Biopython code that builds the backbone (N, CA, C, O; Angstrom):
import numpy as np
from Bio.PDB.StructureBuilder import StructureBuilder

atoms = [
    (1, "MET", "N", (78.225, 41.385, 85.590)),
    (1, "MET", "CA", (77.218, 41.878, 84.679)),
    (1, "MET", "C", (77.224, 43.400, 84.695)),
    (1, "MET", "O", (77.266, 44.018, 85.759)),
    (2, "LEU", "N", (77.182, 43.999, 83.504)),
    (2, "LEU", "CA", (77.207, 45.448, 83.393)),
    (2, "LEU", "C", (75.813, 46.038, 83.588)),
    (2, "LEU", "O", (74.812, 45.451, 83.177)),
    (3, "THR", "N", (75.767, 47.210, 84.224)),
    (3, "THR", "CA", (74.495, 47.920, 84.355)),
    (3, "THR", "C", (74.176, 48.596, 83.019)),
    (3, "THR", "O", (75.036, 48.694, 82.143)),
    (4, "GLU", "N", (72.945, 49.053, 82.874)),
    (4, "GLU", "CA", (72.549, 49.752, 81.644)),
    (4, "GLU", "C", (73.414, 50.988, 81.422)),
    (4, "GLU", "O", (73.784, 51.296, 80.289)),
    (5, "GLU", "N", (73.735, 51.692, 82.502)),
    (5, "GLU", "CA", (74.583, 52.889, 82.406)),
    (5, "GLU", "C", (75.995, 52.519, 81.933)),
    (5, "GLU", "O", (76.576, 53.207, 81.094)),
    (6, "GLN", "N", (76.529, 51.439, 82.474)),
    (6, "GLN", "CA", (77.860, 50.994, 82.065)),
    (6, "GLN", "C", (77.863, 50.554, 80.605)),
    (6, "GLN", "O", (78.830, 50.800, 79.883)),
    (7, "ILE", "N", (76.797, 49.910, 80.174)),
    (7, "ILE", "CA", (76.689, 49.488, 78.780)),
    (7, "ILE", "C", (76.659, 50.712, 77.869)),
    (7, "ILE", "O", (77.337, 50.738, 76.841)),
    (8, "ALA", "N", (75.881, 51.717, 78.238)),
    (8, "ALA", "CA", (75.781, 52.939, 77.433)),
    (8, "ALA", "C", (77.138, 53.650, 77.369)),
    (8, "ALA", "O", (77.548, 54.119, 76.307)),
    (9, "GLU", "N", (77.827, 53.726, 78.504)),
    (9, "GLU", "CA", (79.143, 54.365, 78.543)),
    (9, "GLU", "C", (80.152, 53.585, 77.703)),
    (9, "GLU", "O", (80.969, 54.173, 76.993)),
    (10, "THR", "N", (80.088, 52.270, 77.789)),
    (10, "THR", "CA", (81.002, 51.429, 77.015)),
    (10, "THR", "C", (80.737, 51.579, 75.523)),
    (10, "THR", "O", (81.676, 51.657, 74.731)),
    (11, "ARG", "N", (79.486, 51.619, 75.143)),
    (11, "ARG", "CA", (79.148, 51.810, 73.721)),
    (11, "ARG", "C", (79.624, 53.168, 73.224)),
    (11, "ARG", "O", (80.118, 53.275, 72.102)),
    (12, "ALA", "N", (79.482, 54.206, 74.044)),
    (12, "ALA", "CA", (79.946, 55.543, 73.663)),
    (12, "ALA", "C", (81.461, 55.544, 73.497)),
    (12, "ALA", "O", (81.983, 56.112, 72.538)),
    (13, "SER", "N", (82.160, 54.917, 74.423)),
    (13, "SER", "CA", (83.620, 54.815, 74.324)),
    (13, "SER", "C", (84.023, 54.030, 73.087)),
    (13, "SER", "O", (84.971, 54.396, 72.393)),
    (14, "LEU", "N", (83.314, 52.971, 72.819)),
    (14, "LEU", "CA", (83.585, 52.141, 71.649)),
    (14, "LEU", "C", (83.434, 52.959, 70.366)),
    (14, "LEU", "O", (84.284, 52.883, 69.479)),
    (15, "ARG", "N", (82.365, 53.734, 70.265)),
    (15, "ARG", "CA", (82.158, 54.569, 69.073)),
    (15, "ARG", "C", (83.291, 55.583, 68.910)),
    (15, "ARG", "O", (83.781, 55.792, 67.800)),
    (16, "GLU", "N", (83.705, 56.208, 70.000)),
    (16, "GLU", "CA", (84.795, 57.185, 69.940)),
    (16, "GLU", "C", (86.090, 56.524, 69.462)),
    (16, "GLU", "O", (86.801, 57.086, 68.628)),
    (17, "LEU", "N", (86.394, 55.348, 69.979)),
    (17, "LEU", "CA", (87.600, 54.639, 69.566)),
    (17, "LEU", "C", (87.526, 54.221, 68.103)),
    (17, "LEU", "O", (88.524, 54.289, 67.386)),
    (18, "GLN", "N", (86.359, 53.793, 67.663)),
    (18, "GLN", "CA", (86.201, 53.393, 66.267)),
    (18, "GLN", "C", (86.414, 54.578, 65.325)),
    (18, "GLN", "O", (87.034, 54.433, 64.272)),
    (19, "VAL", "N", (85.899, 55.750, 65.705)),
    (19, "VAL", "CA", (86.090, 56.956, 64.893)),
    (19, "VAL", "C", (87.571, 57.333, 64.853)),
    (19, "VAL", "O", (88.106, 57.638, 63.787)),
    (20, "GLU", "N", (88.226, 57.313, 66.004)),
    (20, "GLU", "CA", (89.651, 57.643, 66.046)),
    (20, "GLU", "C", (90.461, 56.645, 65.221)),
    (20, "GLU", "O", (91.382, 57.037, 64.505)),
    (21, "HIS", "N", (90.127, 55.365, 65.316)),
    (21, "HIS", "CA", (90.815, 54.320, 64.554)),
    (21, "HIS", "C", (90.655, 54.585, 63.053)),
    (21, "HIS", "O", (91.625, 54.506, 62.300)),
    (22, "HIS", "N", (89.450, 54.894, 62.630)),
    (22, "HIS", "CA", (89.181, 55.186, 61.216)),
    (22, "HIS", "C", (89.960, 56.423, 60.764)),
    (22, "HIS", "O", (90.561, 56.425, 59.689)),
    (23, "ASP", "N", (89.946, 57.477, 61.590)),
    (23, "ASP", "CA", (90.669, 58.701, 61.248)),
    (23, "ASP", "C", (92.167, 58.436, 61.103)),
    (23, "ASP", "O", (92.804, 58.938, 60.177)),
    (24, "LEU", "N", (92.723, 57.646, 62.021)),
    (24, "LEU", "CA", (94.146, 57.312, 61.934)),
    (24, "LEU", "C", (94.441, 56.532, 60.665)),
    (24, "LEU", "O", (95.469, 56.754, 60.025)),
    (25, "ASP", "N", (93.571, 55.641, 60.303)),
    (25, "ASP", "CA", (93.744, 54.869, 59.081)),
    (25, "ASP", "C", (93.830, 55.798, 57.877)),
    (25, "ASP", "O", (94.680, 55.608, 57.006)),
    (26, "GLN", "N", (92.963, 56.791, 57.821)),
    (26, "GLN", "CA", (92.972, 57.745, 56.715)),
    (26, "GLN", "C", (94.248, 58.584, 56.712)),
    (26, "GLN", "O", (94.828, 58.817, 55.651)),
    (27, "VAL", "N", (94.686, 59.035, 57.870)),
    (27, "VAL", "CA", (95.907, 59.838, 57.963)),
    (27, "VAL", "C", (97.114, 59.020, 57.513)),
    (27, "VAL", "O", (97.954, 59.509, 56.757)),
    (28, "ILE", "N", (97.198, 57.783, 57.975)),
    (28, "ILE", "CA", (98.318, 56.909, 57.602)),
    (28, "ILE", "C", (98.324, 56.693, 56.090)),
    (28, "ILE", "O", (99.371, 56.800, 55.452)),
    (29, "ASP", "N", (97.169, 56.391, 55.519)),
    (29, "ASP", "CA", (97.089, 56.199, 54.072)),
    (29, "ASP", "C", (97.532, 57.450, 53.330)),
    (29, "ASP", "O", (98.276, 57.364, 52.353)),
    (30, "HIS", "N", (97.082, 58.605, 53.787)),
    (30, "HIS", "CA", (97.456, 59.863, 53.144)),
    (30, "HIS", "C", (98.958, 60.095, 53.222)),
    (30, "HIS", "O", (99.585, 60.479, 52.235)),
    (31, "LEU", "N", (99.527, 59.862, 54.386)),
    (31, "LEU", "CA", (100.970, 60.082, 54.550)),
    (31, "LEU", "C", (101.782, 59.136, 53.666)),
    (31, "LEU", "O", (102.814, 59.526, 53.119)),
    (32, "MET", "N", (101.324, 57.919, 53.529)),
    (32, "MET", "CA", (102.068, 56.941, 52.750)),
    (32, "MET", "C", (101.927, 57.185, 51.239)),
    (32, "MET", "O", (102.817, 56.823, 50.470)),
    (33, "LEU", "N", (100.835, 57.784, 50.822)),
    (33, "LEU", "CA", (100.614, 58.045, 49.399)),
    (33, "LEU", "C", (101.193, 59.385, 48.947)),
    (33, "LEU", "O", (101.305, 59.639, 47.748)),
    (34, "ASN", "N", (101.553, 60.225, 49.885)),
    (34, "ASN", "CA", (102.065, 61.556, 49.569)),
    (34, "ASN", "C", (103.453, 61.760, 50.158)),
    (34, "ASN", "O", (103.623, 62.516, 51.114)),
    (35, "PRO", "N", (104.447, 61.082, 49.582)),
    (35, "PRO", "CA", (105.813, 61.204, 50.087)),
    (35, "PRO", "C", (106.310, 62.636, 49.980)),
    (35, "PRO", "O", (105.753, 63.405, 49.197)),
    (36, "PRO", "N", (107.312, 63.021, 50.716)),
    (36, "PRO", "CA", (108.047, 62.117, 51.601)),
    (36, "PRO", "C", (107.323, 61.956, 52.932)),
    (36, "PRO", "O", (107.053, 62.931, 53.632)),
    (37, "ALA", "N", (107.022, 60.731, 53.259)),
    (37, "ALA", "CA", (106.352, 60.429, 54.523)),
    (37, "ALA", "C", (107.365, 60.451, 55.660)),
    (37, "ALA", "O", (108.514, 60.038, 55.503)),
    (38, "ASP", "N", (106.921, 60.931, 56.779)),
    (38, "ASP", "CA", (107.739, 60.914, 57.991)),
    (38, "ASP", "C", (107.611, 59.510, 58.577)),
    (38, "ASP", "O", (106.605, 59.180, 59.205)),
    (39, "ASP", "N", (108.636, 58.690, 58.368)),
    (39, "ASP", "CA", (108.570, 57.287, 58.789)),
    (39, "ASP", "C", (108.288, 57.136, 60.277)),
    (39, "ASP", "O", (107.516, 56.265, 60.678)),
    (40, "LEU", "N", (108.905, 57.974, 61.090)),
    (40, "LEU", "CA", (108.690, 57.890, 62.535)),
    (40, "LEU", "C", (107.227, 58.200, 62.871)),
    (40, "LEU", "O", (106.612, 57.510, 63.684)),
    (41, "LEU", "N", (106.684, 59.230, 62.246)),
    (41, "LEU", "CA", (105.287, 59.586, 62.483)),
    (41, "LEU", "C", (104.358, 58.451, 62.048)),
    (41, "LEU", "O", (103.418, 58.111, 62.766)),
    (42, "VAL", "N", (104.614, 57.870, 60.886)),
    (42, "VAL", "CA", (103.787, 56.774, 60.395)),
    (42, "VAL", "C", (103.851, 55.592, 61.355)),
    (42, "VAL", "O", (102.821, 54.987, 61.655)),
    (43, "ARG", "N", (105.034, 55.256, 61.837)),
    (43, "ARG", "CA", (105.164, 54.143, 62.800)),
    (43, "ARG", "C", (104.397, 54.430, 64.083)),
    (43, "ARG", "O", (103.729, 53.549, 64.625)),
    (44, "ARG", "N", (104.494, 55.666, 64.566)),
    (44, "ARG", "CA", (103.772, 56.030, 65.792)),
    (44, "ARG", "C", (102.261, 55.953, 65.584)),
    (44, "ARG", "O", (101.533, 55.473, 66.453)),
    (45, "LEU", "N", (101.796, 56.424, 64.441)),
    (45, "LEU", "CA", (100.363, 56.370, 64.156)),
    (45, "LEU", "C", (99.878, 54.933, 64.026)),
    (45, "LEU", "O", (98.792, 54.599, 64.500)),
    (46, "LYS", "N", (100.665, 54.089, 63.395)),
    (46, "LYS", "CA", (100.294, 52.680, 63.259)),
    (46, "LYS", "C", (100.245, 51.994, 64.620)),
    (46, "LYS", "O", (99.372, 51.164, 64.876)),
    (47, "LYS", "N", (101.194, 52.349, 65.492)),
    (47, "LYS", "CA", (101.197, 51.761, 66.836)),
    (47, "LYS", "C", (99.947, 52.201, 67.601)),
    (47, "LYS", "O", (99.311, 51.393, 68.277)),
    (48, "ARG", "N", (99.603, 53.477, 67.493)),
    (48, "ARG", "CA", (98.406, 53.990, 68.166)),
    (48, "ARG", "C", (97.161, 53.291, 67.611)),
    (48, "ARG", "O", (96.246, 52.946, 68.359)),
    (49, "LYS", "N", (97.139, 53.092, 66.303)),
    (49, "LYS", "CA", (96.012, 52.425, 65.660)),
    (49, "LYS", "C", (95.855, 50.996, 66.189)),
    (49, "LYS", "O", (94.738, 50.553, 66.453)),
    (50, "LEU", "N", (96.961, 50.282, 66.342)),
    (50, "LEU", "CA", (96.907, 48.925, 66.887)),
    (50, "LEU", "C", (96.407, 48.908, 68.330)),
    (50, "LEU", "O", (95.629, 48.036, 68.717)),
    (51, "LEU", "N", (96.862, 49.880, 69.121)),
    (51, "LEU", "CA", (96.394, 49.974, 70.504)),
    (51, "LEU", "C", (94.891, 50.240, 70.552)),
    (51, "LEU", "O", (94.175, 49.672, 71.376)),
    (52, "LEU", "N", (94.425, 51.113, 69.654)),
    (52, "LEU", "CA", (92.991, 51.393, 69.583)),
    (52, "LEU", "C", (92.215, 50.139, 69.200)),
    (52, "LEU", "O", (91.164, 49.855, 69.774)),
    (53, "LYS", "N", (92.730, 49.396, 68.237)),
    (53, "LYS", "CA", (92.056, 48.170, 67.796)),
    (53, "LYS", "C", (91.934, 47.184, 68.948)),
    (53, "LYS", "O", (90.886, 46.563, 69.127)),
    (54, "ASP", "N", (93.002, 47.035, 69.733)),
    (54, "ASP", "CA", (92.958, 46.146, 70.896)),
    (54, "ASP", "C", (91.894, 46.591, 71.895)),
    (54, "ASP", "O", (91.170, 45.765, 72.451)),
    (55, "ARG", "N", (91.804, 47.898, 72.118)),
    (55, "ARG", "CA", (90.819, 48.432, 73.064)),
    (55, "ARG", "C", (89.401, 48.234, 72.522)),
    (55, "ARG", "O", (88.482, 47.900, 73.270)),
    (56, "ILE", "N", (89.236, 48.443, 71.214)),
    (56, "ILE", "CA", (87.932, 48.235, 70.574)),
    (56, "ILE", "C", (87.482, 46.793, 70.763)),
    (56, "ILE", "O", (86.336, 46.542, 71.136)),
    (57, "VAL", "N", (88.370, 45.853, 70.511)),
    (57, "VAL", "CA", (88.039, 44.428, 70.653)),
    (57, "VAL", "C", (87.664, 44.119, 72.101)),
    (57, "VAL", "O", (86.718, 43.373, 72.355)),
    (58, "ALA", "N", (88.399, 44.687, 73.040)),
    (58, "ALA", "CA", (88.101, 44.452, 74.462)),
    (58, "ALA", "C", (86.719, 44.990, 74.828)),
    (58, "ALA", "O", (85.968, 44.327, 75.543)),
    (59, "LEU", "N", (86.377, 46.187, 74.344)),
    (59, "LEU", "CA", (85.070, 46.763, 74.647)),
    (59, "LEU", "C", (83.954, 45.975, 73.964)),
    (59, "LEU", "O", (82.895, 45.765, 74.554)),
    (60, "GLU", "N", (84.182, 45.538, 72.730)),
    (60, "GLU", "CA", (83.182, 44.726, 72.045)),
    (60, "GLU", "C", (82.939, 43.425, 72.808)),
    (60, "GLU", "O", (81.806, 42.953, 72.909)),
    (61, "HIS", "N", (84.011, 42.859, 73.339)),
    (61, "HIS", "CA", (83.887, 41.628, 74.120)),
    (61, "HIS", "C", (83.042, 41.870, 75.377)),
    (61, "HIS", "O", (82.239, 41.018, 75.756)),
    (62, "LEU", "N", (83.221, 43.024, 76.019)),
    (62, "LEU", "CA", (82.423, 43.361, 77.207)),
    (62, "LEU", "C", (80.939, 43.464, 76.878)),
    (62, "LEU", "O", (80.090, 43.106, 77.694)),
    (63, "LEU", "N", (80.632, 43.951, 75.687)),
    (63, "LEU", "CA", (79.242, 44.170, 75.309)),
    (63, "LEU", "C", (78.543, 42.919, 74.813)),
    (63, "LEU", "O", (77.314, 42.877, 74.751)),
    (64, "GLN", "N", (79.308, 41.902, 74.460)),
    (64, "GLN", "CA", (78.712, 40.661, 73.960)),
    (64, "GLN", "C", (78.273, 39.803, 75.141)),
    (64, "GLN", "O", (78.989, 39.677, 76.134)),
    (65, "PRO", "N", (77.097, 39.222, 75.019)),
    (65, "PRO", "CA", (76.656, 38.333, 76.096)),
    (65, "PRO", "C", (77.566, 37.112, 76.175)),
    (65, "PRO", "O", (78.036, 36.605, 75.156)),
    (66, "ASP", "N", (77.800, 36.660, 77.372)),
    (66, "ASP", "CA", (78.669, 35.519, 77.603)),
    (66, "ASP", "C", (77.965, 34.260, 77.116)),
    (66, "ASP", "O", (76.891, 33.917, 77.609)),
    (67, "ALA", "N", (78.554, 33.585, 76.170)),
    (67, "ALA", "CA", (77.936, 32.389, 75.594)),
    (67, "ALA", "C", (77.876, 31.240, 76.604)),
    (67, "ALA", "O", (77.050, 30.337, 76.462)),
    (68, "LEU", "N", (78.733, 31.264, 77.611)),
    (68, "LEU", "CA", (78.770, 30.192, 78.593)),
    (68, "LEU", "C", (77.780, 30.389, 79.730)),
    (68, "LEU", "O", (77.536, 29.467, 80.509)),
    (69, "ALA", "N", (77.211, 31.576, 79.829)),
    (69, "ALA", "CA", (76.300, 31.881, 80.961)),
    (69, "ALA", "C", (74.984, 31.163, 80.846)),
    (69, "ALA", "O", (74.121, 31.315, 81.711)),
]
sb = StructureBuilder()
sb.init_structure("model")
sb.init_model(0)
sb.init_chain("A")
sb.init_seg("    ")
for serial, (resi, resn, name, xyz) in enumerate(atoms, 1):
    if name == "N":
        sb.init_residue(resn, " ", resi, " ")
    sb.init_atom(name, np.array(xyz, "f"), 0.0, 1.0, " ", f" {name:<3s}", serial, name[0])
structure = sb.get_structure()
């Protein structure tokens, strides 16, 4: 069980990751709509975005009450 402090820290981290994920989405869209896009850069940004999404899901899971408890 998380303490109130851990919950607050996790929520803050979650918000930061969500903002970064959104920003990356905008950058990727911009790069793809304004050729010539740097394919390597776009691939790296997409990979980072996926990693962020995985971390976001993990943090959201931590914040959700356990349905089995």
